[in-house]
C-alpha positions in Angstrom: 91.5 -12.3 20.3 89.4 -10.0 22.4 87.7 -8.5 18.9 87.5 -11.8 17.1 85.6 -13.3 19.8 82.9 -10.4 20.5 82.7 -10.9 16.8 81.5 -14.8 17.4 78.9 -13.7 19.9 77.4 -11.2 18.0 76.7 -13.0 15.1 74.2 -15.4 16.2 72.3 -12.7 17.5 71.6 -10.6 14.3 70.6 -13.2 12.8 67.9 -13.8 15.1 67.0 -10.3 15.3 67.0 -10.1 11.7 64.5 -13.4 11.7 62.4 -11.9 14.2 61.7 -8.9 11.8 61.0 -11.4 9.1 58.2 -13.1 10.9 57.0 -9.8 12.5 56.3 -8.4 8.7 54.8 -11.9 7.6 52.2 -12.6 10.5 48.8 -11.4 9.4 46.9 -9.0 12.0 44.0 -10.9 13.1 40.8 -9.0 14.4 38.6 -11.3 17.0 35.0 -11.4 15.7 31.8 -11.8 17.9 31.2 -15.5 19.1 28.2 -17.0 17.8 28.1 -15.4 14.6 25.0 -13.2 15.1 22.0 -12.4 12.9 24.5 -13.7 9.1 25.1 -9.8 9.0 24.4 -7.2 6.2 27.9 -8.6 4.1 26.0 -12.1 3.7 24.9 -13.2 0.5 21.6 -14.3 0.0 21.0 -18.4 -0.7 18.1 -19.2 -0.2 14.6 -19.2 2.1 14.0 -20.5 5.9 10.7 -21.1 7.3 10.9 -20.2 10.9 8.0 -20.6 13.5 6.5 -23.5 11.6 2.4 -23.3 11.1 0.0 -25.3 12.9 -3.1 -26.4 12.6 -5.9 -23.6 11.9 -9.4 -23.6 11.4 -11.1 -22.5 7.9 -11.0 -18.5 7.9 -9.2 -18.4 10.7 -5.8 -16.7 10.0 -2.4 -18.7 10.8 -1.7 -17.4 14.4 1.6 -16.3 14.8 1.9 -15.7 10.9 4.0 -17.7 9.1 7.4 -16.4 9.1 10.1 -16.9 6.2 14.0 -15.6 6.5 16.2 -15.2 3.3 19.4 -16.6 4.7 22.8 -17.1 3.9 24.4 -20.6 2.7 24.6 -21.3 6.9 21.2 -20.4 7.6 21.7 -17.3 8.6 19.4 -14.3 8.1 20.7 -11.6 5.5 19.3 -8.8 7.7 19.9 -6.3 4.6 17.6 -8.2 2.6 14.3 -6.8 1.3 13.1 -9.8 -1.4 9.9 -10.7 -2.5 8.7 -13.4 -0.6 5.8 -15.5 -2.2 3.6 -18.2 0.1 1.9 -21.3 -2.3 0.0 -23.8 -0.4 -0.1 -27.6 -2.0 -2.3 -30.2 -0.4 -5.3 -32.4 -0.3 -7.0 -30.2 -2.2 -6.2 -27.1 -4.4 -7.8 -24.9 -2.0 -5.2 -21.5 -2.4 -4.2 -19.4 0.5 -6.5 -16.4 0.7 -4.9 -12.8 1.5 -1.8 -10.8 0.5 0.6 -13.7 -0.3 3.7 -11.8 -1.4 5.6 -9.1 1.0 9.2 -7.7 0.4 11.5 -9.6 3.9 12.1 -6.7 6.7 15.5 -6.5 7.7 15.7 -10.2 6.6 12.9 -12.0 7.3 9.0 -11.6 5.8 6.2 -11.6 8.2 3.2 -13.4 6.0 0.5 -12.0 8.5 -3.5 -12.3 7.7 -3.3 -14.7 5.5 -5.9 -17.8 5.9 -7.4 -20.8 4.1 -11.3 -21.4 2.7 -11.1 -25.3 2.7 -10.1 -28.1 5.1 -7.4 -30.7 4.7 -3.5 -31.0 5.2 -1.4 -29.1 3.1 1.9 -27.8 3.3 3.2 -24.0 2.6 5.9 -23.2 0.0 8.3 -20.1 0.4 9.7 -18.5 -3.0 11.8 -15.9 -4.2 13.6 -14.9 -7.8 16.8 -16.6 -7.7 16.1 -17.9 -3.9 15.9 -21.9 -2.4 12.3 -22.4 -2.0 11.8 -23.6 1.3 8.9 -26.2 2.3 6.9 -26.3 5.7 5.8 -28.9 7.8 2.7 -30.5 7.1 -0.8 -28.9 8.7 -4.7 -29.5 9.6 -6.9 -26.9 8.0 -10.5 -27.8 10.2 -13.8 -27.1 9.5 -15.8 -24.4 11.5 -18.5 -26.2 13.2 -21.7 -26.9 10.9 -21.1 -24.1 8.3 -19.3 -21.0 7.8 -20.2 -18.4 5.2 -17.6 -15.7 3.9 -18.7 -11.8 3.6 -16.3 -9.5 1.2 -15.9 -6.7 3.0 -15.0 -3.8 0.3 -14.2 -5.0 -3.2 -10.5 -5.7 -4.8 -12.1 -5.2 -8.4 -15.2 -2.9 -8.3 -15.0 0.8 -8.6 -17.3 1.0 -5.6 -15.5 -0.4 -2.4 -18.1 0.4 -0.9 -19.9 -3.3 -0.7 -20.9 -6.0 2.1 -21.0 -9.3 -0.6 -22.2 -12.6 0.2 -19.7 -14.8 -1.4 -22.6 -17.6 -0.9 -25.0 -15.9 -3.1 -23.4 -12.6 -4.3 -26.2 -9.7 -2.6 -24.8 -6.6 -1.7 -25.7 -4.1 0.3 -27.6 -5.7 2.5 -25.5 -8.9 2.1 -27.8 -11.3 3.5 -27.3 -15.4 4.2 -29.0 -17.6 6.6 -27.1 -20.0 8.7 -27.4 -22.1 11.0 -27.2 -21.8 15.0 -23.8 -22.8 15.7 -22.6 -21.6 12.5 -19.8 -18.6 11.7 -19.9 -15.3 9.4 -16.3 -14.6 8.0 -15.4 -11.1 7.1 -12.7 -10.6 4.4 -11.5 -7.1 3.7 -10.4 -6.6 0.5 -9.5 -3.7 -1.8 -7.8 -0.3 -0.2 -10.5 1.7 1.9 -10.8 1.2 5.3 -13.9 -0.7 6.9 -15.2 -2.1 10.3 -18.3 -4.6 11.1 -20.7 -3.4 14.0 -23.4 -5.8 15.0 -25.3 -4.1 17.9 -28.4 -6.7 17.7 -28.5 -8.4 21.8 -27.6 -10.7 22.2 -25.1 -10.4 19.7 -23.0 -7.2 20.3 -19.7 -7.2 18.0 -17.4 -4.7 16.7 -14.3 -5.7 14.4 -12.4 -2.9 14.7 -11.3 -0.7 11.9 -9.3 -2.9 9.8 -8.1 -2.6 6.0 -7.3 -5.6 3.7 -5.4 -8.0 4.2 -7.5 -8.7 7.5 -10.5 -11.5 8.6 -12.8 -11.8 11.4 -14.7 -14.9 12.5 -18.3 -14.6 14.9 -20.1 -17.9 15.5 -23.9 -17.2 16.5 -25.4 -19.7 18.5 -28.9 -17.8 19.1 -31.4 -17.8 16.3 -32.6 -14.5 14.9 -32.0 -12.0 12.7 -28.7 -10.0 12.6 -28.4 -6.5 11.2 -24.6 -4.9 10.5 -23.4 -2.0 8.8 -19.7 -0.7 8.6 -18.5 1.7 11.3 -16.6 4.1 8.8 -19.9 4.0 5.7 -22.7 3.9 7.8 -25.7 2.5 6.0 -24.1 2.9 2.8 -22.9 -0.9 3.5 -24.7 -2.9 5.4 -25.6 -6.7 5.6 -27.9 -9.2 7.2 -27.8 -12.3 8.9 -30.3 -14.6 9.8 -29.4 -17.3 12.2 -32.0 -20.3 12.4 
């Protein structure tokens, strides 16, 4: 009787032990992730572009500040930090004025910073970010406002000519010296072209100005309020590269 009673008590316990063993083999191991998802991670799949930091109103010839940033994102709009996809910006709006500067840049760690871009014509616009195989994104509308009175653009170097040591007026195509006449209170915009480093220096009081040594794509803007004639030269190439502004 004692032996039979003990057997009946052990049977349920053996069934319980066997069930625990089976369940422990079937339950998956769960590794807890970092809360919040971080920046999308390198393992995500790039699906679309996302313009972050929408462009604000700018003045004709003055770069977007801060520059437009475009994130290469996954389906959840999280940055794909391993992506170096090429990103291109184009402008649409009240006129067909294009963006000026380097409009295609490769993303770095999933973000393309579109620095140095300007627009030549006042109006209201949006920018479109595109990349092969990815869904494009369109910015909010922004305004490009004119510079007071007048603006003349002078190319610094050249992206087409063999000789890149030139200042060239876009208004009258004069070269070395590039000579332009503007009204007092108007502006001169210098637009870097080509691959060489150049700088703009004016040393004609009351206008003392230096752009610093820059390479394309860059642009600087100077408003001159005092009448007179102001000669300038390149801080890198000296007298080989000159211009003159007549302010009336």
